[in-house]
N, C-alpha and C positions, 0 to 999 in steps of 0.2 A: 504494500500499498504505499501511495505517496505521501508524505507530510509536508505540511506546509507550517512553520514555526515562526509566530511572531517576536521580533527581536526586542526592540525596546519602546518605540514610539507608535502612536494610535493616530489616525488620522479621521476626521469627520467627513462622512459622505455627503457630498454637495449634490443632491438630489431632489429635486422640486416635488417628487412624489413621497419622499419620506421627511423631509424637512420641518413639516408641520407636524410631525408625529413624535410623541413622548418616547425617549428610548430608556432601556434599564441600564443604569450606570454601575450597578452593583454587580452585575454579570461581566465577568472578565473573559476575553476571548483567549484561548491559550494555543490550540492546535486545529489544524484542518486534514482530513483525510479523503481521500476520492478513489473509489475502485468499482468496477461493473456498475457505474450509475448510482452507487449508495456512497452517500457523504455522511461523514461522521466529523462532528465538530465538538471539540472539548473546551469546556470552560472550567472556571474555578469552583462551579458548584454542581456539575454535571455534565453530561454528554447529549447532544443532539444526533438523531440519525434521520437523515432525509432520503426518501426513495421515491422515484416516479413509477406509477403504475403505467402511464401512458401520457402523451402530451398534455392532457386535460386533467389530469387526477395526480397529486402528490402528496405523499404521507410525511409527517413530522412527529418524531417522538422525542420526549426528553427522559431521560434517566438520571435522577439525582444521584448524587454521590453516594455511595453504600447501599443503593437499591438495586435490584434487577426486575426487568420487566417481562412479562408475559408475552410470547410469541403469538398466544391463542387469540384471536378475532372471533367473535359470536356474530359480527354483522358482516364481515368482508369474505368474499369467497374468490374475487378476481386475483390472478398471479401478476406480479409486476413483470412487464415486456420488455424485452432488451430494444430500448431505443436510444437514439443519438442524444446525449445531453451535453451541451457546451458549456464547458467550464471556463470562466474568466475571473483571475484573480489580480487584484492589485495589493498594496500595503494595507490599505484602507477597507477593501472590500471583496466579497467573493459573490459571483454571480453563476447562477445553475439555470440553464435557458432550454426550452424546448421550442417547437413551433406555437405552442400554446402559451403554458404557465411559465414564467421564471421567477425563481426564488432568489432574493437578495439578501445577502447577510452583511451587515455593516459590523464592523469589529469592534470599535469603542465610539462613543456608546455602544454596547451591543444591542442589535435589531435585527429580526427576520422579517421581511415583508415578501408579498407576494402580488404577481401582476398576471394580467392575461393579455397578450397581444399587445403590450405596451400600456395598457389600462390598469391602474392601481387597483387593487381588490381589497386587502385587509393587511395588517401586521400584528405580530406580537407586540404587545406595549411593554409591559413588566414580564410577560411570559408566565412562566411557572414561579408560583410563591406558595407558601404554606402558612397558615394561622392555625390556632388553637385547635379547631375542629375540623377544617376543610382545607383540601389541596386545590388551588386555583390557577387556571390558565387565563391571562389577561390580554385582551387584545383591544386595538384601537381602531375604530370605524369612521366611515365618513359621516357628515353632519345630517345628510339628507336621506341616506338611503333607506327604505323599508325592510324590515325584518319580518320573516315569517319562520314557521317550524315549533319544535318542542312538542309534536305529536297533536293529540287531539284536545282542543280547548275551545271555550267561547269566549272570545275577548275582543272581537273585531278582526279582519284580515291582517292588518300591519299591526304585530305584537310588540314592536319597538315600544320601551318604556315599561315592561313587565319583567318582573324576575319569577321564574317559571320553575316550580318544584317539579324535580325527576323523581316522581314515585308513584307507579301506576295505583291508581285509588278510584274506586266508583263514585260518582256523584249522583245520588237519588233524586229524581223529580227536578233536575236542573231545567232553566230555561234560557233566558237571553245572556246569561254571564256564567261561565264555568272555569275557574281559574285551574282545577285539577281533574284529570279524568283518567279513562282507563288505558290510554296509549300516551305516555310522555318520553319522548324520542329525543335523544342528543343531536339534534340536526338543527342547524340555523340556514335560512335561504336569505338570499338580499336581493331587491330590485335591481341590482348590477348585474344578476345572472351568474352568481357563484354560490356555492354551498360550503358550508363548513359542517363536518361530522365527527363528533367525537367519540372515539372508539373505545369506548369504556361501558358496561352494563350498570355499575354501581350507582347507587341514589345519590341525588344531589341537587344542583340548581342550574339552571340556564338563565343568566341575566343578561338581557336584552337591552342595556342601557338604561337601567331604572333609575341611574343617578342623573340621567339627562347631561352626562361628560362626553359622550362619543365613546363610550366603553362597552365592551362585550365580555362577559366572563362566563367560563364553565367552571362551577364549582362541585367537588365531590369529595366522598369520604375516603377515597383512595383509589388503587387500580392503576391503569394505564394512563400515561400522559401523552396519548396520542390521537392524533386528528388528520383528518383528508381534508385539503381544499381541492375543490372541483369547480370547474369553469368552462363555458363554452358559448355558442354564438345565439344560441336560442333557448328558450325553457324546454323544449321538446328535446333538443340534443343534451342539455344538462341532466334532465332525467333519464335520459337513455344510458349517459355515463355513470349516473348513481346505481342505476338497476343492474348494470355491467359489474359495478364493484360489489354490490350487495346481493344480487341474484333477481332474475327474471320471475315474474308471477306465472306458474304454470296456467295453462288455458282450463278454466274449470269446465264441467261437464254442460252441455249445452242446456240440460233443463234447469240449470241456476237462473237463467234468465227468463224463467215463466213466473208463475204466481204460488205463493206459499199460502197454506193454510196453518195459522199459528195462534195460540194464546196462551197466557199462564192461568190453568192449561186445561188438557183434555183429562178427564178424572178415570175414563174407562173407554174399552173398546167399543161399547155400544155408543158412546157419545161421539167418538172418533168417526166412527161408520157413518153415523147419521149426519154428521157435517159434511164428509166427502159426499155424501148422497145429495144434499143440498147445493152443492156446487153442480153437480152432475143436473139435477132436476131445473135449475135456473140457467142450464147452459154457461156458466161462467168457467172459463179456461183454469185450470189448476195443475199443478205439477209436483208440489210435494206438500207433506203435513209433519209439522213439528211437534214433539211430544217432550213438555216440560216435565219436571220432577214427579208429577203424579203416577208416572208409568213404573216407578219403583217403590212407591209409597203413598198412603192414603192423605196423608197430611204434609204439611209444609216442614213440621219438625219432627226429629227423631230417627229419620229413616235415609239420611243422605249417607251413601256409599254402599247401599243394599245392592244396586245396580243388577236387580232382576226384577221381570215384569212381576207385578202383583196378580196372583194367579186368579182371584174372585172378580177383580176389576178387569183383567186382560187374560180370559181363560185360554184364547187360541191366538196368541201373538204373532207366531209362524204365517197361519192362515190369514191373518188380517194382513198383514205386510204383504203376502203373495197377492191376496185379493186386489189391494191397492196397486200393485205394480201391474197387474193385467189391465187396470184402467189408465196405466199411465201415470200413476201417483207415486212418488218415493217417499220412503219413511225416514224422518231424522229423529235422533235419541239425543237429550240432553246429558251430559256427564258433568260431575264438578270433582275437583281433586281432594276433597274432604272426605273423610271416613268417620262418621260418628261413632262414640263408644257404646251406642244403642243399636247400631246398625248389625246386619247378619254377618257381616264381613270383617269385623273388628278384631276377633280372635285370630282370623287367617292373616290379616296385616300386621298384626302385632308378632306372631310366631314367625312371619316371613321377614320381618325386619326391613319393611319398606317405608317406613314413615319417618318425616323429619325428627331431630332428636334434641335432647337437651345437651348442654356441656357434658354432663355426667355419661351420656350415651344412652339414656333411656328414651321411649317415644315422647316426643313433646304433646302434651295434651293440653287444651286450652278451650275456652267458652267462646261461641259466637252465636248469631241470630238463630242458627238452625240447630244448635245443641252444642255438646262437649264433643270435640274432634281432635283428629289428628291430620296431617297434611302429607299426602304421597309425594315422596323425595323422588321427583323425576330425574334429579342428577346422579342418580345411584341405578347402576344397571340392573338390579333387581326389582326396584320399583318402576322402571321403564317397561320391563318385561311383564310384570304382573299387570300393569295398566293396559298394555298392548293387548294382551290376551283378553280382556274385556271386549276391546274393540273387535278384535278377531272373531271373537264367538258370536258377536251381532251382526257383524258383516256376514257371516255365514248363515244367519238368519234370514238374510236379503236386505238388511238396513244399508241405505244408500247415502247417509251422511251423518255428521257428528255436529254437536252443540257444545263448544267447552266454555262453560260460565264460570264465573267467580274466579277467573284465572290470574287476576292481578298478582299474587292471590288476595281474595277480598279482606282476610284478615291473617298477617303474616310477622308472627313477633321477631323483633330484631334478634333476639338471642336464640332463635333458632338455628340449629346447624344442619346443613344440608351436606351430602358427601363431598361437594366440591367447593363448598364455602359458605360464609354465613347468610343469613335471610336478606340484609340488606345489600349484600354484594351481589345476590343473584336474583333479588326480588323483580326488577324489570325486565328480567329475560325467561321468568318461569312460562309467562304464556306463549313466548317465543319457542322454548324447548317442548313445550307440550305440543305446539302444532308440529315440531319436527319431529316428535315421537311419531305422531299419527301418520304424516306424510313417508317417513321411512318405513313405517310397518306396511302401510300400501305397496310401495316399491318392493318390498321383500315378499309378502304373501299373496297381495292381489295386484301384480303388476300389470294387468289390463285393464284396470278400474282407474279413473280420475276421482281421486276423493274430494268431498265437500267438508271444509273444515271452518264453522262458524265460531269465531273467537272474541273474546270481549276485551282481551289485552294481548299485547305484543310488543315488539322493539323493532330497530332497524334491521332490515332485510327479513323479516318477517313473511314478506310477499313471497319469498323463494318456495316456502313451504305450502304454498296455495291457501294462507292463510285468509279468510274473508271477516272484517270486523264488522261491528255495528257500533253506533254511538252511546251505547248505554241506556239507562234508565231515564229517558228523556220524559219531561211531563207533558201529559196530555193537554196541551194548551196551545194559543198562537204563538205565546213566547217561546215555547219548546219548538216549534216548527222553524221559527224565524231564524235559529242559530244552526239549523241542518246544513244548509249550503256552505256556510265557512269551515264547518269541520269536515265535510267530504271533500272541499276544494284543498283545503290545508293538508289532509292526508295523502290527497293524490299528488301533491307536490313534494312529498316525502317518500314516495316508492309505494305506498300502499293505496292502490287503485280501486279497491272494492268497498270502501267504507261507505255505509248507508245507515238509514235510521229504520226504527220501529215505526211504520207508517201508521199515522193516526195518532201517534202518542202511545207511552206506554203507562206512565204513573198517574194514579188518580182516576176519578170517576165521571169526569166531564162528558157529557154526551152531547156534542156539539156536530150536527150533519155537515154543516158548511165547511168546519175545520176538518173532519174527516176526509170530505170529498176533496178539499184543496190539498191536503198531505198525500192523498193516494194519486192525483193528478200530477203533482211533483214527483211521486214515486215512479212514474212511466221513465222519467228520464234522470233516475240515478241508478247505481249498479245493480242492486237487488231489490225486487218487490216483493216486499215481506211485511204485510200488517201484523202487528204483534201489540198485545197489551194485556193488563190484569183484566180479570174476568167479570168484574163490575159492570163494564161497557164492553158488549161483543166487538172484537176486532175484525172479524170475517164479513164481507160485503154482504152475505147471504142471509144476515140475521138483521139487516138494516131494514128501514121503511123503503117502500117501493121505489120513491125519487131518489133517494140516496143510492139504493143499491142499482138504479138503472144508469146513474153517473159513475158509479164505481165499475160497473160491468163495461161500460165505455172506455173507461181509463186502461182495464186490464185487456181489453180486445186491441187497444191501440199497443199495448206493450208486446202483446202478441204478434202482430202485424210487422213490428219493427224488428222482430228476431234476427233478419239477415243482417240488418245494419249493427244491432247491439253486438251480436256475435262476432263481425268484423271488427268492432271496437275492442273486444277483448283479445282478439289475434294481435292487434297494433299494440295492445298492452303487454302481451306477452312476448312479443318481438323487439319492441322499442322502449317499454316502461312508460309510454305516453298513459296518462289517466284517462278514465271513460269521461269524468266530468271535470272541466278544465276551467281555470280563473280566464277573464278577459284580458290580463296582462300576458299571457300567451299570444294573443293577436296583436297587441300594442304594448311592448315591452317598454317603451319609452314615456308612454302617457301617464303621468304622475296620477291623473285623477283615477286611474284604475288601479292603483297601487293597494287601495283599501276596498275593491269593489267586490262583492259577493252576492249581491241581490240578482245581478244577471250572470249567466256562464254559458260556457260552450258544451254542448252534450256532443262528445266526437269533435270533429272538424266542422260539420256541416249545419248542426244546429244552436239556434240562440235560443235560451230558455229564461223565462222571467217567472219564478215560481210567486203565487199570490199567498202573502204571509200575514193579511189582516183581513176581518171581517167586512162585509159590505161594500168590497171594492168594485167600483164601476168603470174606472180609468187608471192607468199608471203611466208614467214616464218610464221610458224603456230608452238605454242608451244603445246604439247600434255601431258595431265596431266599423272603421273605415275602410277604405278600398275596396267595398263592394257594394252590392244591392243585396237586400234582404226581403224574401218572400214571407208573407204569413201563412204559416202552414194549412190553415183552415179556410181563409178566404182568397189568398194570392194576392192581396194588396200588396204593392211593392213600398220599401222604406229604403231612403237613401243613407248609406253608412257614413260614419264619422260625426253624428250630432245625436242628441235626445229627442224623442218625440212622444207625444200623447198617444196611447194605445186604447181602444175600447177593449174591456175585459168581458168577456163571457162567463156565465155560470158553467157551461159545459166543458171547459177546457182552460188551461192557463195559456198567457201569450206565448207562443211557439213560433219561431222563425227560421227559415231556410236560406242559407247562403246562394246567390246567385252562381250558376255553373255547378252545383252540386247534383250528384247522382245519389238518390236514396231507394235501395231496394226493399221491396215490402212484399209480404204474403197475406193470403186469406186468413182469417181467425181461425185456429185450431184448437181443439179442447186440451190438448197437452203438446209439449215438443215432442213426444213420441210419433207425432203424426207429421213433424217436420219435414217438408220436401222442397226441393227447388226445380221440380219438374215444371212448374209453373209459377212465375212471380212477377210483379209489377216492377218496374225500374222507372221512378219519376226522375226526369231531368228538368232543370230550373233554368230555363233560357233566358238571358239578356243580352244584347249587344255589348254590353260594357265589357262581359267576360268571354274575350276571343278563344281561350283555351281553357280546359279544366279536365280533372282526372278524378277517378275514384277506383274503390275496388270492394269485392265482396268475396270473403273467405269462407270455405266450406269443408267439413270433414264429417266423420259418422258421429261427432258428437259425444264420443266418449273415449277413444283410444288415448293414453297418455303420450305426448311428444308425437301427435299425428303428422305434425307438419315436418318434423325431422326424419320420421321414418317414411315419409314420401305418401302418406295416407290422406290426401287433400287435393282440392283444386282451388284455384285462385282466378276469380274472374276481375279483368282489369277494364274500366270504362274509360273513354276519352271522348272529349267533345272539341269541335272546331267551327266556329261559327262567324257568319258576314252578315250584312243586312239582307243579303238575298238567300242564303241557305244555312242549315245547320246539318252538320254531321256528327253522328253518334257512333261509337264503334266499340264491339265488346270482343275481347280475346281471351282465350281460357289457357292457364297455365296448369298442368295436372303433375302430381307427384307419382314416381314411378310405381306406386303400389296402390294408386287410385284409378277406378274406373269411372270415367265420366259419362253422363247420360245426356240424352237429348232434352232440350229445356225451351218451354214456350214463354218467350219475354213479351209482356205486355207493355209497351213503353207508354208512359204519361208524359208529354212533353208540355211544360208550362210555360205561360209567356208568349204564347202564339197569338199575336193579334188580329190576324188575319187568316182567312182561307188560303192554305198552301196551294200553290200551282201544281205541284207534284211530289208525290211521297215514293221512294225507292228502297228496296232492301237488295243491296248487292246491285246487281244490273236490271232487277225485275222490279215494274211498277206493283204498288200493293194498295188494298183499299185501306182507308182511314176514316177517322171519325173526328172532327172538330167542332167543339162545343164554343159558339160565340158568346154564351154568358160567362162561362169560367175560363175562356182563352187557354183550354187545355186539348191538346192533339192526342188520340190515341191510335196506337198501331201496334198490332200483333206479328211478332216476328218469329222464327224458329231458329235456336242456336243447336246447330248439331255438335255432337261430342268432340271435343278438341279442335273445333273449328272457329273462326272468326265470323262476326255478323256486323255488317254496316248499314247505317241507317241514314238515308239522305232525303232531306226536305227542303224543297224548293219553295222560297216566300214569294 
């Protein structure tokens, strides 16, 4: 290793980007080494290790004198690549540069700063410090940048000015404000399009300039002093980088994008069967039913940990699950990591030594709401194996998905000992490792199935285990609804693309049909459509009054019509880490007005959504992103982008708009995703002369095979448009994997925005009949797409 020894004098770095930033005068540079793209800097109080993963991601670790650091990351899966790092050293400075990120080290006063393509990002201010209770990494930030991250909170989109506790904890009945929730992640994102990820799960705080002195602090009880800086040219590319670093979300089963029947909870097989029958009788699509804790106990308390169907309440569980499956309905069971000392499995878990322990080595027993309990130690091999055997048993029953509840864990005494550390060291990765346990179990024992893992808590990188989170026990109120967009948008920006809410709200007994309807209408455009609530007021649409049921049914049917579009969003998330629900700053990253915007959002790239979150609304002001025209999804009225406009609000739906040039594939309503087919589908194209070219895609596979794309078991339809004032050309091309057999498809084009009757319509070289509606300005054309062929539609205006 080459060594660079500082001799006697230190020089100040005359740099415009760092001259305004305070430096750490107590940290003295001593030595620098560089080998195989790994830099080591020795100071008087420790050693820095700097390593590039690629040109957009760099990792910095500080190891104080007398300490060692764990090389194990619970978040990172990417391996550093071999790339060219340009080293430039002077007596005063060291520069480590790639085509993207540059790390600048000022020797005295000691300073590390980061820039991207010449643009300053962030710098260590005092860097590592230690006080009586916490270890701190201190940074200096710009005075104007907006900050996001820290997991799931309800604080407003721009979280600057808050000191965020990093301790996963449920907040029952929250509404518009919640400082601490189930997902607390050590991630900061900036409006300058960079991300800071602190690679350490221990509990602590993330201080986003609460002192209003342009300071950012990561404060923790101990563990790794390691962080990654990530930067790129757009929000989409930034999230692709981060999910490359921490892992991509596997594609869920297609049925996950259908409708769920869920409540707290179904007390018996008879009740569950009757509910499913109601959906069938009312012809409301349904894909899954979720069983809360009554499947293993008749009451709320005293039975947690039984994990066996109650025999008199559920006399034929295997038959029930099989009967539901015949109808295309999947069964999902709740599980918790707590085993009560009154449960049937208490003796077994004590004898098998799978519970968290006291310092003396005996099972740690304590009280919480449901009874006196122990906690399964999922960090211990025996604990993981015991828990997985439960899942394996019921998967063989035919259970299709799992709900992991209370996984923060809800009560987790600080002095409880796990096999690999203390409760406080491991608390924030309990849900993460629980999801990992199930994910790895499926890969080993059920490799042909995609798991469904609904979890209330997780950590950085939990998306790679297929974890699907929800926003906890939100209040059944307008205030509860108002916070949901922010929570989903923030989590999507942190790699967790499937954050969603209990539609209708969970906590309380408010029976407000308008609130319920508006929440479900919003749910059409959130990642998972799952009404769920305490049973004081029904959560399922089949038990609502006729008017409310009809509106709910309309929303659910639209959800099913959009399956091709939504499943393609899931594919994009799987491949690129792009969230399904996206902040408008993705569209206009330089627009400061949008730094705090969460009332409007993008659903994928093509939809602009404005949920209605207050009662009695008749009109709303909507901001339309610039550089395009937006079509009202229901009326086809056009809105010019780059300004806010008043929009009339209907009771039948929420304001929904489609980008000009967009392709939206849709199907007819089906009762469950088991009937999903692309043998015939509608392809909506939104024509406007201002958009001369556009493209889109539709992803398809069998909906169940893990890694179908990587295995070549897929087809990808690509849509392109090219328009002038005199013609519209739309083309469909098919790409198929080596193991996929594509079938012939009937595509029903719906061309929006055609203001006059076309002179001629051709498919290929052949003139074809069409229908043009002068009232809606929609042109309808039926075409046939043969397997692995192209389809070209020409409209002469």
